GUSE-843245 format. One record per residue: residue number from 1; x, y, z of N, C-alpha, C in turn; residue in one letter. Coordinates in nm, 4 decimals. Example, Ala and Ser with C-alpha at 12.3 -4.5 7.8 and 13.67 -1.06 7.14 Angstrom:
2
{seq->1; n.x->1.3190; n.y->-0.5690; n.z->0.7800; ca.x->1.2300; ca.y->-0.4500; ca.z->0.7800; c.x->1.3200; c.y->-0.3300; c.z->0.7800; type->A} .
{seq->2; n.x->1.2850; n.y->-0.2250; n.z->0.7080; ca.x->1.3670; ca.y->-0.1060; ca.z->0.7140; c.x->1.2900; c.y->0.0030; c.z->0.7870; type->S} .
//
This chain:
130
{seq->1; n.x->0.0840; n.y->-0.1190; n.z->0.0000; ca.x->0.0000; ca.y->0.0000; ca.z->0.0000; c.x->0.0874; c.y->0.1239; c.z->0.0000; type->M} .
{seq->2; n.x->0.0414; n.y->0.2256; n.z->-0.0712; ca.x->0.1138; ca.y->0.3514; ca.z->-0.0654; c.x->0.0723; c.y->0.4279; c.z->0.0593; type->D} .
{seq->3; n.x->0.1379; n.y->0.5408; n.z->0.0855; ca.x->0.1117; ca.y->0.6165; ca.z->0.2072; c.x->-0.0318; c.y->0.6650; c.z->0.2173; type->G} .
{seq->4; n.x->-0.0884; n.y->0.7056; n.z->0.1046; ca.x->-0.2261; ca.y->0.7533; ca.z->0.1040; c.x->-0.3224; c.y->0.6421; c.z->0.1425; type->S} .
{seq->5; n.x->-0.3031; n.y->0.5229; n.z->0.0886; ca.x->-0.3898; ca.y->0.4098; ca.z->0.1222; c.x->-0.3756; c.y->0.3724; c.z->0.2696; type->Q} .
{seq->6; n.x->-0.2532; n.y->0.3758; n.z->0.3191; ca.x->-0.2288; ca.y->0.3413; ca.z->0.4592; c.x->-0.2983; c.y->0.4412; c.z->0.5521; type->L} .
{seq->7; n.x->-0.2866; n.y->0.5718; n.z->0.5228; ca.x->-0.3539; ca.y->0.6727; ca.z->0.6050; c.x->-0.5050; c.y->0.6537; c.z->0.6015; type->R} .
{seq->8; n.x->-0.5568; n.y->0.6251; n.z->0.4821; ca.x->-0.7005; ca.y->0.6052; ca.z->0.4696; c.x->-0.7440; c.y->0.4813; c.z->0.5466; type->K} .
{seq->9; n.x->-0.6668; n.y->0.3739; n.z->0.5376; ca.x->-0.6999; ca.y->0.2506; ca.z->0.6095; c.x->-0.6961; c.y->0.2730; c.z->0.7601; type->A} .
{seq->10; n.x->-0.5964; n.y->0.3451; n.z->0.8087; ca.x->-0.5882; ca.y->0.3721; ca.z->0.9518; c.x->-0.7042; c.y->0.4597; c.z->0.9974; type->Q} .
{seq->11; n.x->-0.7397; n.y->0.5589; n.z->0.9159; ca.x->-0.8515; ca.y->0.6460; ca.z->0.9509; c.x->-0.9820; c.y->0.5670; c.z->0.9546; type->A} .
{seq->12; n.x->-1.0026; n.y->0.4807; n.z->0.8577; ca.x->-1.1232; ca.y->0.3987; ca.z->0.8559; c.x->-1.1263; c.y->0.3090; c.z->0.9789; type->I} .
{seq->13; n.x->-1.0113; n.y->0.2564; n.z->1.0166; ca.x->-1.0035; ca.y->0.1724; ca.z->1.1368; c.x->-1.0422; c.y->0.2495; c.z->1.2617; type->S} .
{seq->14; n.x->-0.9943; n.y->0.3714; n.z->1.2723; ca.x->-1.0266; ca.y->0.4551; ca.z->1.3876; c.x->-1.1757; c.y->0.4883; c.z->1.3876; type->V} .
{seq->15; n.x->-1.2280; n.y->0.5259; n.z->1.2729; ca.x->-1.3717; ca.y->0.5551; ca.z->1.2624; c.x->-1.4544; c.y->0.4342; c.z->1.3031; type->L} .
{seq->16; n.x->-1.4154; n.y->0.3188; n.z->1.2524; ca.x->-1.4869; ca.y->0.1948; ca.z->1.2826; c.x->-1.4853; c.y->0.1660; c.z->1.4326; type->H} .
{seq->17; n.x->-1.3685; n.y->0.1740; n.z->1.4914; ca.x->-1.3561; ca.y->0.1435; ca.z->1.6340; c.x->-1.4358; c.y->0.2418; c.z->1.7192; type->E} .
{seq->18; n.x->-1.4322; n.y->0.3685; n.z->1.6836; ca.x->-1.5049; ca.y->0.4668; ca.z->1.7618; c.x->-1.6559; c.y->0.4394; c.z->1.7547; type->M} .
{seq->19; n.x->-1.7066; n.y->0.4108; n.z->1.6364; ca.x->-1.8495; ca.y->0.3809; ca.z->1.6234; c.x->-1.8853; c.y->0.2527; c.z->1.6979; type->L} .
{seq->20; n.x->-1.7988; n.y->0.1523; n.z->1.6913; ca.x->-1.8247; ca.y->0.0275; ca.z->1.7628; c.x->-1.8280; c.y->0.0505; c.z->1.9132; type->Q} .
{seq->21; n.x->-1.7352; n.y->0.1300; n.z->1.9629; ca.x->-1.7312; ca.y->0.1574; ca.z->2.1064; c.x->-1.8530; c.y->0.2382; c.z->2.1511; type->Q} .
{seq->22; n.x->-1.8963; n.y->0.3329; n.z->2.0683; ca.x->-2.0173; ca.y->0.4094; ca.z->2.1011; c.x->-2.1367; c.y->0.3152; c.z->2.1067; type->I} .
{seq->23; n.x->-2.1467; n.y->0.2269; n.z->2.0098; ca.x->-2.2560; ca.y->0.1294; ca.z->2.0078; c.x->-2.2539; c.y->0.0433; c.z->2.1337; type->L} .
{seq->24; n.x->-2.1355; n.y->0.0045; n.z->2.1774; ca.x->-2.1217; ca.y->-0.0801; ca.z->2.2963; c.x->-2.1621; c.y->-0.0097; c.z->2.4264; type->N} .
{seq->25; n.x->-2.1703; n.y->0.1228; n.z->2.4245; ca.x->-2.2102; ca.y->0.1959; ca.z->2.5449; c.x->-2.3587; c.y->0.1796; c.z->2.5759; type->L} .
{seq->26; n.x->-2.4355; n.y->0.1323; n.z->2.4779; ca.x->-2.5804; ca.y->0.1288; ca.z->2.4936; c.x->-2.6382; c.y->-0.0113; c.z->2.4932; type->F} .
{seq->27; n.x->-2.5998; n.y->-0.0947; n.z->2.5893; ca.x->-2.6675; ca.y->-0.2249; ca.z->2.5971; c.x->-2.8127; c.y->-0.2015; c.z->2.6358; type->P} .
{seq->28; n.x->-2.9021; n.y->-0.2764; n.z->2.5775; ca.x->-3.0460; ca.y->-0.2528; ca.z->2.5927; c.x->-3.0911; c.y->-0.2490; c.z->2.7386; type->A} .
{seq->29; n.x->-3.0365; n.y->-0.3365; n.z->2.8210; ca.x->-3.0873; ca.y->-0.3443; ca.z->2.9581; c.x->-3.0450; c.y->-0.2259; c.z->3.0444; type->E} .
{seq->30; n.x->-2.9409; n.y->-0.1542; n.z->3.0072; ca.x->-2.8936; ca.y->-0.0437; ca.z->3.0894; c.x->-2.9366; c.y->0.0922; c.z->3.0365; type->R} .
{seq->31; n.x->-2.9530; n.y->0.1048; n.z->2.9053; ca.x->-2.9735; ca.y->0.2366; ca.z->2.8476; c.x->-3.1185; c.y->0.2746; c.z->2.8319; type->S} .
{seq->32; n.x->-3.2094; n.y->0.1800; n.z->2.8388; ca.x->-3.3493; ca.y->0.2125; ca.z->2.8125; c.x->-3.4068; c.y->0.3113; c.z->2.9129; type->S} .
{seq->33; n.x->-3.3583; n.y->0.3103; n.z->3.0354; ca.x->-3.4109; ca.y->0.4032; ca.z->3.1353; c.x->-3.3671; c.y->0.5467; c.z->3.1065; type->A} .
{seq->34; n.x->-3.2531; n.y->0.5652; n.z->3.0459; ca.x->-3.1992; ca.y->0.6992; ca.z->3.0246; c.x->-3.2302; c.y->0.7548; c.z->2.8862; type->A} .
{seq->35; n.x->-3.2825; n.y->0.6732; n.z->2.7948; ca.x->-3.3026; ca.y->0.7163; ca.z->2.6573; c.x->-3.4400; c.y->0.6762; c.z->2.6070; type->C} .
{seq->36; n.x->-3.4895; n.y->0.7548; n.z->2.5150; ca.x->-3.6097; ca.y->0.7184; ca.z->2.4406; c.x->-3.5748; c.y->0.5947; c.z->2.3574; type->D} .
{seq->37; n.x->-3.6489; n.y->0.4865; n.z->2.3750; ca.x->-3.6135; ca.y->0.3610; ca.z->2.3076; c.x->-3.6235; c.y->0.3711; c.z->2.1560; type->T} .
{seq->38; n.x->-3.7137; n.y->0.4537; n.z->2.1037; ca.x->-3.7230; ca.y->0.4722; ca.z->1.9588; c.x->-3.5959; c.y->0.5378; c.z->1.9064; type->T} .
{seq->39; n.x->-3.5502; n.y->0.6414; n.z->1.9758; ca.x->-3.4260; ca.y->0.7069; ca.z->1.9352; c.x->-3.3070; c.y->0.6132; c.z->1.9501; type->L} .
{seq->40; n.x->-3.3085; n.y->0.5349; n.z->2.0554; ca.x->-3.1998; ca.y->0.4393; ca.z->2.0766; c.x->-3.1964; c.y->0.3357; c.z->1.9644; type->L} .
{seq->41; n.x->-3.3123; n.y->0.2879; n.z->1.9221; ca.x->-3.3184; ca.y->0.1938; ca.z->1.8100; c.x->-3.2642; c.y->0.2570; c.z->1.6820; type->D} .
{seq->42; n.x->-3.2991; n.y->0.3827; n.z->1.6597; ca.x->-3.2480; ca.y->0.4537; ca.z->1.5408; c.x->-3.0964; c.y->0.4691; c.z->1.5477; type->K} .
{seq->43; n.x->-3.0470; n.y->0.5003; n.z->1.6661; ca.x->-2.9023; ca.y->0.5121; ca.z->1.6842; c.x->-2.8339; c.y->0.3795; c.z->1.6552; type->L} .
{seq->44; n.x->-2.8858; n.y->0.2715; n.z->1.7117; ca.x->-2.8292; ca.y->0.1381; ca.z->1.6884; c.x->-2.8284; c.y->0.1051; c.z->1.5395; type->H} .
{seq->45; n.x->-2.9407; n.y->0.1278; n.z->1.4730; ca.x->-2.9512; ca.y->0.0970; ca.z->1.3301; c.x->-2.8511; c.y->0.1791; c.z->1.2501; type->T} .
{seq->46; n.x->-2.8434; n.y->0.3081; n.z->1.2784; ca.x->-2.7494; ca.y->0.3945; ca.z->1.2069; c.x->-2.6048; c.y->0.3555; c.z->1.2294; type->G} .
{seq->47; n.x->-2.5707; n.y->0.3244; n.z->1.3533; ca.x->-2.4328; ca.y->0.2836; ca.z->1.3830; c.x->-2.3987; c.y->0.1512; c.z->1.3154; type->L} .
{seq->48; n.x->-2.4912; n.y->0.0559; n.z->1.3180; ca.x->-2.4656; ca.y->-0.0721; ca.z->1.2507; c.x->-2.4440; c.y->-0.0519; c.z->1.1015; type->H} .
{seq->49; n.x->-2.5244; n.y->0.0339; n.z->1.0393; ca.x->-2.5095; ca.y->0.0595; ca.z->0.8963; c.x->-2.3741; c.y->0.1237; c.z->0.8664; type->Q} .
{seq->50; n.x->-2.3357; n.y->0.2200; n.z->0.9481; ca.x->-2.2063; ca.y->0.2852; ca.z->0.9279; c.x->-2.0908; c.y->0.1865; c.z->0.9460; type->Q} .
{seq->51; n.x->-2.1027; n.y->0.0982; n.z->1.0431; ca.x->-1.9986; ca.y->-0.0027; ca.z->1.0641; c.x->-1.9863; c.y->-0.0943; c.z->0.9424; type->L} .
{seq->52; n.x->-2.0984; n.y->-0.1353; n.z->0.8866; ca.x->-2.0948; ca.y->-0.2191; ca.z->0.7660; c.x->-2.0302; c.y->-0.1443; c.z->0.6502; type->E} .
{seq->53; n.x->-2.0658; n.y->-0.0169; n.z->0.6332; ca.x->-2.0063; ca.y->0.0634; ca.z->0.5264; c.x->-1.8553; c.y->0.0775; c.z->0.5456; type->D} .
{seq->54; n.x->-1.8128; n.y->0.0983; n.z->0.6690; ca.x->-1.6696; ca.y->0.1109; ca.z->0.6959; c.x->-1.5970; c.y->-0.0212; c.z->0.6733; type->L} .
{seq->55; n.x->-1.6614; n.y->-0.1335; n.z->0.7077; ca.x->-1.6017; ca.y->-0.2641; ca.z->0.6785; c.x->-1.5761; c.y->-0.2781; c.z->0.5292; type->D} .
{seq->56; n.x->-1.6753; n.y->-0.2411; n.z->0.4499; ca.x->-1.6624; ca.y->-0.2486; ca.z->0.3041; c.x->-1.5507; c.y->-0.1573; c.z->0.2551; type->T} .
{seq->57; n.x->-1.5448; n.y->-0.0353; n.z->0.3082; ca.x->-1.4404; ca.y->0.0594; ca.z->0.2682; c.x->-1.3020; c.y->0.0082; c.z->0.3041; type->S} .
{seq->58; n.x->-1.2880; n.y->-0.0496; n.z->0.4214; ca.x->-1.1581; ca.y->-0.0999; ca.z->0.4648; c.x->-1.1122; c.y->-0.2146; c.z->0.3765; type->L} .
{seq->59; n.x->-1.2036; n.y->-0.3036; n.z->0.3409; ca.x->-1.1686; ca.y->-0.4140; ca.z->0.2516; c.x->-1.1268; c.y->-0.3595; c.z->0.1155; type->V} .
{seq->60; n.x->-1.1960; n.y->-0.2569; n.z->0.0662; ca.x->-1.1604; ca.y->-0.1977; ca.z->-0.0625; c.x->-1.0212; c.y->-0.1353; c.z->-0.0594; type->Q} .
{seq->61; n.x->-0.9878; n.y->-0.0713; n.z->0.0513; ca.x->-0.8580; ca.y->-0.0046; ca.z->0.0619; c.x->-0.7455; c.y->-0.1042; c.z->0.0863; type->V} .
{seq->62; n.x->-0.7672; n.y->-0.2028; n.z->0.1737; ca.x->-0.6593; ca.y->-0.2900; ca.z->0.2170; c.x->-0.6637; c.y->-0.4297; c.z->0.1576; type->M} .
{seq->63; n.x->-0.7766; n.y->-0.4745; n.z->0.1147; ca.x->-0.7904; ca.y->-0.6135; ca.z->0.0749; c.x->-0.8461; c.y->-0.6939; c.z->0.1903; type->G} .
{seq->64; n.x->-0.9018; n.y->-0.8078; n.z->0.1596; ca.x->-0.9721; ca.y->-0.8905; ca.z->0.2580; c.x->-0.8828; c.y->-0.9325; c.z->0.3744; type->E} .
{seq->65; n.x->-0.7630; n.y->-0.9834; n.z->0.3446; ca.x->-0.6759; ca.y->-1.0371; ca.z->0.4497; c.x->-0.6243; c.y->-0.9308; c.z->0.5445; type->Q} .
{seq->66; n.x->-0.5864; n.y->-0.8158; n.z->0.4892; ca.x->-0.5209; ca.y->-0.7141; ca.z->0.5706; c.x->-0.6162; c.y->-0.6259; c.z->0.6487; type->D} .
{seq->67; n.x->-0.7472; n.y->-0.6337; n.z->0.6207; ca.x->-0.8394; ca.y->-0.5412; ca.z->0.6856; c.x->-0.8464; c.y->-0.5635; c.z->0.8369; type->S} .
{seq->68; n.x->-0.8421; n.y->-0.6864; n.z->0.8825; ca.x->-0.8458; ca.y->-0.7130; ca.z->1.0270; c.x->-0.7179; c.y->-0.6633; c.z->1.0939; type->A} .
{seq->69; n.x->-0.6040; n.y->-0.6814; n.z->1.0286; ca.x->-0.4786; ca.y->-0.6325; ca.z->1.0845; c.x->-0.4755; c.y->-0.4805; c.z->1.0895; type->Q} .
{seq->70; n.x->-0.5361; n.y->-0.4161; n.z->0.9903; ca.x->-0.5380; ca.y->-0.2708; ca.z->0.9847; c.x->-0.6153; c.y->-0.2098; c.z->1.0986; type->G} .
{seq->71; n.x->-0.7090; n.y->-0.2828; n.z->1.1538; ca.x->-0.7893; ca.y->-0.2321; ca.z->1.2640; c.x->-0.7161; c.y->-0.2400; c.z->1.3970; type->R} .
{seq->72; n.x->-0.6227; n.y->-0.3298; n.z->1.4095; ca.x->-0.5634; ca.y->-0.3582; ca.z->1.5404; c.x->-0.4809; c.y->-0.2427; c.z->1.5961; type->A} .
{seq->73; n.x->-0.3893; n.y->-0.1884; n.z->1.5206; ca.x->-0.2932; ca.y->-0.0927; ca.z->1.5731; c.x->-0.3497; c.y->0.0373; c.z->1.6269; type->G} .
{seq->74; n.x->-0.4128; n.y->0.1171; n.z->1.5426; ca.x->-0.4492; ca.y->0.2521; ca.z->1.5873; c.x->-0.5706; c.y->0.2588; c.z->1.6797; type->P} .
{seq->75; n.x->-0.6256; n.y->0.1472; n.z->1.7176; ca.x->-0.7501; ca.y->0.1514; ca.z->1.7942; c.x->-0.7335; c.y->0.1230; c.z->1.9428; type->T} .
{seq->76; n.x->-0.6157; n.y->0.0885; n.z->1.9864; ca.x->-0.5963; ca.y->0.0535; ca.z->2.1272; c.x->-0.6256; c.y->0.1700; c.z->2.2213; type->L} .
{seq->77; n.x->-0.5877; n.y->0.2906; n.z->2.1829; ca.x->-0.6134; ca.y->0.4074; ca.z->2.2667; c.x->-0.7637; c.y->0.4306; c.z->2.2798; type->V} .
{seq->78; n.x->-0.8362; n.y->0.4137; n.z->2.1703; ca.x->-0.9814; ca.y->0.4296; ca.z->2.1741; c.x->-1.0467; c.y->0.3286; c.z->2.2675; type->L} .
{seq->79; n.x->-1.0004; n.y->0.2053; n.z->2.2609; ca.x->-1.0569; ca.y->0.1028; ca.z->2.3488; c.x->-1.0372; c.y->0.1400; c.z->2.4946; type->K} .
{seq->80; n.x->-0.9213; n.y->0.1892; n.z->2.5278; ca.x->-0.8927; ca.y->0.2292; ca.z->2.6654; c.x->-0.9800; c.y->0.3477; c.z->2.7072; type->S} .
{seq->81; n.x->-0.9937; n.y->0.4446; n.z->2.6194; ca.x->-1.0768; ca.y->0.5626; ca.z->2.6464; c.x->-1.2212; c.y->0.5221; c.z->2.6747; type->Y} .
{seq->82; n.x->-1.2770; n.y->0.4374; n.z->2.5899; ca.x->-1.4158; ca.y->0.3966; ca.z->2.6085; c.x->-1.4324; c.y->0.3005; c.z->2.7257; type->F} .
{seq->83; n.x->-1.3290; n.y->0.2271; n.z->2.7595; ca.x->-1.3347; ca.y->0.1435; ca.z->2.8800; c.x->-1.3509; c.y->0.2322; c.z->3.0028; type->Q} .
{seq->84; n.x->-1.2837; n.y->0.3466; n.z->3.0032; ca.x->-1.2995; ca.y->0.4411; ca.z->3.1132; c.x->-1.4420; c.y->0.4931; c.z->3.1236; type->G} .
{seq->85; n.x->-1.5046; n.y->0.5181; n.z->3.0092; ca.x->-1.6438; ca.y->0.5624; ca.z->3.0095; c.x->-1.7340; c.y->0.4528; c.z->3.0651; type->I} .
{seq->86; n.x->-1.7106; n.y->0.3287; n.z->3.0226; ca.x->-1.7888; ca.y->0.2159; ca.z->3.0757; c.x->-1.7740; c.y->0.2060; c.z->3.2274; type->H} .
{seq->87; n.x->-1.6518; n.y->0.2173; n.z->3.2758; ca.x->-1.6281; ca.y->0.2082; ca.z->3.4198; c.x->-1.6997; c.y->0.3212; c.z->3.4945; type->L} .
{seq->88; n.x->-1.6952; n.y->0.4406; n.z->3.4390; ca.x->-1.7625; ca.y->0.5538; ca.z->3.5021; c.x->-1.9132; c.y->0.5316; c.z->3.5092; type->S} .
{seq->89; n.x->-1.9721; n.y->0.4818; n.z->3.4005; ca.x->-2.1150; ca.y->0.4511; ca.z->3.4010; c.x->-2.1485; c.y->0.3495; c.z->3.5097; type->L} .
{seq->90; n.x->-2.0672; n.y->0.2463; n.z->3.5182; ca.x->-2.0903; ca.y->0.1413; ca.z->3.6165; c.x->-2.0754; c.y->0.1945; c.z->3.7590; type->N} .
{seq->91; n.x->-1.9703; n.y->0.2725; n.z->3.7835; ca.x->-1.9478; ca.y->0.3276; ca.z->3.9173; c.x->-2.0614; c.y->0.4196; c.z->3.9591; type->E} .
{seq->92; n.x->-2.1191; n.y->0.4894; n.z->3.8636; ca.x->-2.2282; ca.y->0.5825; ca.z->3.8937; c.x->-2.3644; c.y->0.5171; c.z->3.8730; type->K} .
{seq->93; n.x->-2.3635; n.y->0.3860; n.z->3.8711; ca.x->-2.4837; ca.y->0.3029; ca.z->3.8589; c.x->-2.5793; c.y->0.3491; c.z->3.7491; type->T} .
{seq->94; n.x->-2.5198; n.y->0.3858; n.z->3.6367; ca.x->-2.5974; ca.y->0.4219; ca.z->3.5175; c.x->-2.7000; c.y->0.5312; c.z->3.5465; type->Y} .
{seq->95; n.x->-2.6615; n.y->0.6248; n.z->3.6317; ca.x->-2.7514; ca.y->0.7348; ca.z->3.6688; c.x->-2.7718; c.y->0.8306; c.z->3.5514; type->S} .
{seq->96; n.x->-2.8734; n.y->0.9154; n.z->3.5628; ca.x->-2.8988; ca.y->1.0148; ca.z->3.4588; c.x->-2.7781; c.y->1.1059; c.z->3.4398; type->D} .
{seq->97; n.x->-2.7141; n.y->1.1441; n.z->3.5502; ca.x->-2.5944; ca.y->1.2283; ca.z->3.5415; c.x->-2.4808; c.y->1.1598; c.z->3.4663; type->G} .
{seq->98; n.x->-2.4633; n.y->1.0311; n.z->3.4916; ca.x->-2.3595; ca.y->0.9548; ca.z->3.4211; c.x->-2.3899; c.y->0.9488; c.z->3.2717; type->A} .
{seq->99; n.x->-2.5179; n.y->0.9299; n.z->3.2368; ca.x->-2.5553; ca.y->0.9266; ca.z->3.0955; c.x->-2.5345; c.y->1.0617; c.z->3.0287; type->W} .
{seq->100; n.x->-2.5516; n.y->1.1693; n.z->3.1037; ca.x->-2.5276; ca.y->1.3024; ca.z->3.0469; c.x->-2.3799; c.y->1.3187; c.z->3.0128; type->E} .
{seq->101; n.x->-2.2929; n.y->1.2691; n.z->3.0981; ca.x->-2.1488; ca.y->1.2727; ca.z->3.0693; c.x->-2.1191; c.y->1.1889; c.z->2.9452; type->I} .
{seq->102; n.x->-2.1805; n.y->1.0719; n.z->2.9343; ca.x->-2.1619; ca.y->0.9864; ca.z->2.8168; c.x->-2.2085; c.y->1.0604; c.z->2.6915; type->V} .
{seq->103; n.x->-2.3226; n.y->1.1272; n.z->2.6996; ca.x->-2.3733; ca.y->1.2018; ca.z->2.5842; c.x->-2.2721; c.y->1.3071; c.z->2.5391; type->R} .
{seq->104; n.x->-2.2154; n.y->1.3804; n.z->2.6351; ca.x->-2.1166; ca.y->1.4824; ca.z->2.6014; c.x->-1.9916; c.y->1.4206; c.z->2.5388; type->L} .
{seq->105; n.x->-1.9476; n.y->1.3087; n.z->2.5938; ca.x->-1.8299; ca.y->1.2408; ca.z->2.5384; c.x->-1.8559; c.y->1.1896; c.z->2.3961; type->E} .
{seq->106; n.x->-1.9765; n.y->1.1397; n.z->2.3721; ca.x->-2.0109; ca.y->1.0929; ca.z->2.2374; c.x->-2.0142; c.y->1.2105; c.z->2.1404; type->I} .
{seq->107; n.x->-2.0693; n.y->1.3219; n.z->2.1836; ca.x->-2.0714; ca.y->1.4409; ca.z->2.0970; c.x->-1.9289; c.y->1.4848; c.z->2.0646; type->M} .
{seq->108; n.x->-1.8414; n.y->1.4781; n.z->2.1634; ca.x->-1.7013; ca.y->1.5125; ca.z->2.1395; c.x->-1.6371; c.y->1.4126; c.z->2.0431; type->R} .
{seq->109; n.x->-1.6723; n.y->1.2856; n.z->2.0567; ca.x->-1.6202; ca.y->1.1831; ca.z->1.9655; c.x->-1.6676; c.y->1.2064; c.z->1.8231; type->S} .
{seq->110; n.x->-1.7963; n.y->1.2393; n.z->1.8084; ca.x->-1.8489; ca.y->1.2672; ca.z->1.6745; c.x->-1.7807; c.y->1.3896; c.z->1.6132; type->F} .
{seq->111; n.x->-1.7510; n.y->1.4884; n.z->1.6954; ca.x->-1.6797; ca.y->1.6061; ca.z->1.6465; c.x->-1.5402; c.y->1.5675; c.z->1.5975; type->S} .
{seq->112; n.x->-1.4735; n.y->1.4803; n.z->1.6725; ca.x->-1.3413; ca.y->1.4321; ca.z->1.6303; c.x->-1.3501; c.y->1.3534; c.z->1.5002; type->S} .
{seq->113; n.x->-1.4549; n.y->1.2717; n.z->1.4870; ca.x->-1.4747; ca.y->1.1962; ca.z->1.3634; c.x->-1.4932; c.y->1.2896; c.z->1.2448; type->L} .
{seq->114; n.x->-1.5723; n.y->1.3937; n.z->1.2643; ca.x->-1.5958; ca.y->1.4898; ca.z->1.1567; c.x->-1.4656; c.y->1.5580; c.z->1.1169; type->T} .
{seq->115; n.x->-1.3852; n.y->1.5981; n.z->1.2142; ca.x->-1.2568; ca.y->1.6618; ca.z->1.1853; c.x->-1.1646; c.y->1.5669; c.z->1.1096; type->N} .
{seq->116; n.x->-1.1612; n.y->1.4404; n.z->1.1496; ca.x->-1.0779; ca.y->1.3414; ca.z->1.0816; c.x->-1.1230; c.y->1.3242; c.z->0.9376; type->L} .
{seq->117; n.x->-1.2534; n.y->1.3136; n.z->0.9171; ca.x->-1.3064; ca.y->1.2991; ca.z->0.7817; c.x->-1.2690; c.y->1.4174; c.z->0.6946; type->Q} .
{seq->118; n.x->-1.2830; n.y->1.5367; n.z->0.7482; ca.x->-1.2521; ca.y->1.6568; ca.z->0.6700; c.x->-1.1045; c.y->1.6600; c.z->0.6312; type->E} .
{seq->119; n.x->-1.0177; n.y->1.6258; n.z->0.7240; ca.x->-0.8744; ca.y->1.6230; ca.z->0.6921; c.x->-0.8439; c.y->1.5214; c.z->0.5845; type->R} .
{seq->120; n.x->-0.9078; n.y->1.4060; n.z->0.5910; ca.x->-0.8839; ca.y->1.3027; ca.z->0.4903; c.x->-0.9394; c.y->1.3433; c.z->0.3546; type->L} .
{seq->121; n.x->-1.0532; n.y->1.4061; n.z->0.3531; ca.x->-1.1113; ca.y->1.4506; ca.z->0.2255; c.x->-1.0196; c.y->1.5484; c.z->0.1561; type->R} .
{seq->122; n.x->-0.9626; n.y->1.6403; n.z->0.2328; ca.x->-0.8773; ca.y->1.7411; ca.z->0.1704; c.x->-0.7432; c.y->1.6836; c.z->0.1281; type->T} .
{seq->123; n.x->-0.6981; n.y->1.5779; n.z->0.1925; ca.x->-0.5700; ca.y->1.5169; ca.z->0.1572; c.x->-0.5827; c.y->1.4086; c.z->0.0509; type->K} .
{seq->124; n.x->-0.6789; n.y->1.3198; n.z->0.0651; ca.x->-0.6810; ca.y->1.1978; ca.z->-0.0162; c.x->-0.8083; c.y->1.1771; c.z->-0.0967; type->D} .
{seq->125; n.x->-0.8960; n.y->1.2734; n.z->-0.1006; ca.x->-1.0208; ca.y->1.2497; ca.z->-0.1711; c.x->-1.1280; c.y->1.2045; c.z->-0.0734; type->G} .
{seq->126; n.x->-1.2475; n.y->1.1882; n.z->-0.1235; ca.x->-1.3627; ca.y->1.1590; ca.z->-0.0393; c.x->-1.3574; c.y->1.0197; c.z->0.0189; type->D} .
{seq->127; n.x->-1.3808; n.y->1.0104; n.z->0.1497; ca.x->-1.3867; ca.y->0.8825; ca.z->0.2223; c.x->-1.5278; c.y->0.8299; c.z->0.2304; type->L} .
{seq->128; n.x->-1.6242; n.y->0.9094; n.z->0.2033; ca.x->-1.7622; ca.y->0.8707; ca.z->0.2329; c.x->-1.7987; c.y->0.9308; c.z->0.3657; type->G} .
{seq->129; n.x->-1.9223; n.y->0.9202; n.z->0.4056; ca.x->-1.9600; ca.y->0.9811; ca.z->0.5329; c.x->-2.0186; c.y->0.8802; c.z->0.6288; type->S} .
{seq->130; n.x->-1.9489; n.y->0.8583; n.z->0.7407; ca.x->-2.0044; ca.y->0.7705; ca.z->0.8430; c.x->-2.1088; c.y->0.8421; c.z->0.9233; type->P} .
//
């Protein structure tokens, strides 16, 4: 892969991991009390669709075999970050206040995703929109 493909593959991996971690924050049994279930279902559906699209994009950029390896490296920091959010939710017994912090963190994550996408579009062409 050339440098442009590698950057795109790493960015797709980061986008994928961030969306997966956000999805993992909302297990049905814990989140229904803090969220409108219709909105939560829409969020789940949208995140699943974006994850599938990113899987397809990663395979296109890296090839079938290398796509799983491409996800491993740049995502460890994200996993640790979201593990901290999970722990905070658990420690605060999934209270409304804890969910408000999660909402703010997700909004910050989406802002970071948007910034990453914009940088990639200007450098390497359109990535698509998660």
